[in-house]
N, C-alpha and C positions, 0 to 999 in steps of 0.2 A: 532800137530806142537805145544803143550807146553813140550814134552819128552827132555831129557836131550842131547841124539841126535842133536834133532833141535835146541836146544839152542846153543851145541858146535859149531855147524856148521853156527850157526849167529856170534856167538863169533868169528869164526876166519875168516869169510868173513867180518865181520866188521873190523879186524885190518887191511884190505886192501881196505877199502872205502874210497874213496876220494872226496871232493868236487873240484867244478874246482881249480886247479893248488895250493891247500894246503890241510893239514892233517887236519880232525877235531877232536878237544879235547875229551877225554871220562872223565866222575865223577864219580869214585870208591866208592861206598858206601852214594853218595849224600841223602841228606835229602829233601825230597818236600818242607821244611820249607826252602829252599834257595830259591825257585823263586816263592814260594805262596805270592799273593796279601795278605796285611795288615789285609784286614778285614776276607780275607777266612781264613788265616792262624790263625788267634786268633778262628774264631769256630772251626775249625778242631782241633787246641791244646787242647780247653774245653773238645769236644766230645772225643776224645782218653782218656782224664783225666776219663771219666765217669765208674767206675765200673762195668763189666758185659754188656756194651754198645753193645759189638759185638754180645754177645749171645742174646741178646733181638732182634735184627735185623734180626737176623739168624731165630729167632723163627717168626717170621713174614711172612717169606717167602713164607710160604702156602699161605697168603692172597695175596702176590704181584703178578703180571703177569710175573715174571722173567722166570720160565719154560714154561710159553707158548709164550712168547718172543724166547728163545732160539731152542723151537722147531719151531717157524715160522721161524725162519733165516734160521735154520738147512734144511728145506723143501723147502723155494722157496728163496734162495738167493745163490750165489757163495763163498764157504770158501776157504780164501786165504792161499795158501800153494806152495811149490816148483813145483807143478804140473799145480797149477791156482794163474792166476796173479802173476806170479813169482817177478815181481819187484816191487810189493807193499809187498809182504814176504820178501825179504831182505830188505827193508825199515823197515819194523816192528822188524827184529831183529836186525838191526843197530841201532833202536831207543831205544830197550830194553839194549843194550850192552852200548849206552853212557850214558843211564840214571841206569844203571846198575840195571835194574828189572830184578829178578831173572826168575819168572815164565811169559813166552811170553803170551800173551793174545791172544784168537783167534778171527779171524778176517773177516768178511763178505764183500762182494761187493752185493747191493741191487738194483734192478734195479727202479731206480727214476730219472727223469729228474731235478728235481731239486737240485742242488748243497748243500749237507751236511754231517756231519758225525756224530758218538756220540760215547759215551762209557757207559754201563750199565752192572749192575748186581750184585748181594749180594755177594753170595759167590767165583765167579771168574768173572773179566769183560769180556765183549764181546765189541769188537771195530766193527762200522758198518760203510761203506763209500757207499754213493751214485755213481751211474754209472755216473750221472750229475758233481759230483766232479771230478772223475777220468778221464772223457773227458775234463774238463775245464782246469786244472791245467798240468803245466811241472811237471819235475823231482823233482827241488829242491823247487818248492811249493807245491809239494806234500808231499815231505820228512818233512816239515815242520808242515804240518797237521797230518801226522802220530805220529810225535814228541809232537802234541798237544793231541792227544787221550793218547797216552803212559804216559804222565802227568797228565791226570786226572785219570789215573790207577794207576798210583805211589803214589799220594795224596789219593787215598780212594773217589774220587768225584763219581764215579759209582752209590756206595750205595746211595747215598742220591739224584741222577739222578733219579735212580729207583723209590723210595719213592715220589718223585716229578710228575712223571709220574702217579704213583698209586693213589696218592691224587688229583691230576686233573680230573683224569678217575672218582674218587670218588665223586670229586665236582658235575659233569655234571650228577651223577645219582641221587643226593640228593638235585640237584637245586630247588625240589619243596617244599624242608622242608626250611621254611627260616633261622631258626637258624641254623640249620645243615649244612646250603650250607654256611652261615655267618663265621661261627668258623673254618671250612676246607679252606675257602678261604682266610682267614688271615694268616692261615699256609702257604698255597701256596703261597702267597704274599711276605711270609719271607724268605722262600725257594727261590724262585725267586730272590730276591736280594741278597741271598748271592751266588746264582749261578751263578749269572750275574759276580759278582768278582773272582769265580772260574774260567770261562773263562777268563780273565786275566791271572789267574795264568797259564793255560794252554797254553795259547799264548806264553808266557815267555818260558814254557818245548819247545814249538816247535822250540823257536829260537835257543833254548840251544841243540838241537837236529841236526837243519839245518846248525847253525851257520853262515847265510847270512841272513841279514835283509832286503835287496833288496828283496829277494826271498819270504820272508813273507809278504812284505810288496805290492809285488805284486800278491800275494794268496788273500789276504782280498780286495785288488782294484777290482779282478777280482770278488770275490764274489758279490761284490755291481755292478759291470757293466759290467761282461760278457769278454768274451774271445774277447777283441778289442783292445789290449796293446797301439798298435800305435794310436787309438783315446783318450789313457788316458797318465795322469802325477800324477806320485807319491806324488811331491810337492805340486800342485795344487790339489791332493785328500787330503793330510794332511792340506792344508789350509780351506779345507771344515771344518773339525773338531774344529778349531779355529773360524770359523763365527759362527758356531754352538753353540758353549760353549759362545760366547761372543753378539751376536746378539741379538736384541728385548729387551724388556722390559719384566717386571714381567709377564704380561700375557702369553707371550711366555715360560718362566721360569715354569710357571705352567703347561702349553701343552708339556715340554718337560718329565715332572715327568709322566702326564698321558699318553703320547705315550709309555713310557718304563714300566711302570707297567704290562702289559701284557706279557711281553717278559720275554724267559730265556737268552737272550744275549744281551750285551751291542748292540749300534749303531756300524756298521763296520767303520765310519770312527772314530769314538772315541777309538775303539781297535786299529786301526792302530796309533793313536796319541801316546796313552798310552804305545804299544809295543816299538814307537821308541823314549821315553823318557827314557822308561828303559834301553834300549840299551847303552844309552848314561850316565847309572848312574853309580857311585863307585860301587853298587852293583853287577852290572853284570859283572864288571871288574876284581872284586874280586874272582868270581865265576869261569871266564875263567882263572884267574890266579892260579886257585885249593885251595882258601880260600873260605869253604863252610862247613854249618852244617851236620855232617854225621848222617845219619840214627841210629845210636848206641845210639846216644845221646837224640833220641826223647822222649824216657821217662823221661828225666830230664828237658825238655822244660817248662819253666813257664807259666802258664796260665796269672798270673797277668802282664806279662813284655809283654806277645802277646797282649792282652786289651791295654796295656800301648802304644805300638807300632801302633794298630789300631786307637787309639784315636788320636794319633799326627799326623797320616797320613790324618785323614779326616780333623784336625785342620788347617794343610797346605795343604789341599786343598781348603778349604773356604779361607784360608788367599789369596794366589795366584788364585782364579778360575775368570775369567772373567764375569762369569753369573751373570744377574741383581741380581737375589735371593740370590745366594751366597756373593755379595758384602754388600747386606743390611744384611745379617746375619754377617758377618763380622764388619758392620759399629755398628749393635746392641750389637755384644759381645764387641766391643771397648768402647763402651758408648757414640757414636755418639750423638748429641742433633738434636732438630727439626725433629723426627724422622716422625710425620706428613707429614712436609712438602716432606720428602725423598719419603715416600710412594705415594705420592700424583705424584710426578714427577715420579716416577718410573712405576707406572701404566698406566699415560696418554703417558709418552714419553716428559715431558715437559722437556725445556732446562733452564728456569728462576729459579736463585737459591732463598731462601726464608730465611727472617732474619737470612742473612750473609751465608748461607750454601755455600760448596765451589762448584764451578763447577765439580771439580771431582765426582760428587755426583750425577749428572746428568743422566738423561736417555739415553742410548746409542742409536747411530741411527744404521740401517739397520737389517735385519731380517736373523735368523738363520733359517737353512733349518731343519724341521721335517721329523724323519726319519719314515719310516712304522711301524704301530704299530701291525704287524702280528707276531704270535710266529716262532720261529727258532728252530729246537731241533736239537741238537747235535752240531757237531764242527761247527758251522759258525765259528769255529774254535774250535768248534766241527764246524762246517762250519768254517775252515780256518785254 
């Protein structure tokens, strides 16, 4: 699937691939920095600057379960090609053409009723989608998912995803060693936080490939609620994300953090809201107009600038957030007075102001919806 003949055939086919009533754009030489979430991009730029980084991780390949996983999928899944799942094969070639990924990853369909997808591998990324996902999504929704996974491959996320799988497995094996388990879980927790941001990056890549925000929204909504579109509404689904962020008091904010910590993916409503916001941004429009960083300039990317962008993004997120905890952090950073009264109101949901405290700082009413704490792997987008 990765030889020059298949790639050339895919590129030729992609030239004639249309989404309904419009031609999709291609992004020659695009750098993954163009669509990466600021927190994801800063980490990747720093890692790419480390001398010998790739060599070290390839040396670890003997310890990681990559070879075993490749053999498992080869022996017990269906490899996508022009002879098997031909429509997925065409989507894969097309996604690689649009994002200008020269080597087409191997792709498998695995029997699993749970909708899921993932991109793993150290030397060469492989993409896996489940039968549950293939059966759930329509063509344009699936195109966004395939683009999501190709985005993971272009960014190099598959390397770190493989390491996360390995460390999670190792943590289970050494759980009886208290300090060893604590040390590994600290690394796993940090990797999960990075990976959640990488999922937002890949969602953006999926939009660049599909170029249909409604299809992306529908796909995420189906992953959350199943194949009952006539019973669901995108606007109402996005309203859930707003309610989740703004609802409750500080106790709910803490519960949100505890719920998300074990997950490798952000909650689905949050992903949908983040992608919708990015699709309406100037950054997205500039990419669509052909103005984006090129791969050839990746080596010149500044680590300092990337971290500055990441810090600015988090500061803006805190300032604009409706979450009670984030609003409190903003108050503290802004030097707000009477923090004791504010904390009491936030934790109790009390509405009375204290010592002249503004009514704007009262605990908000309503309760946010807490998502499931179960782990998702793959493309939740990796599912999605």
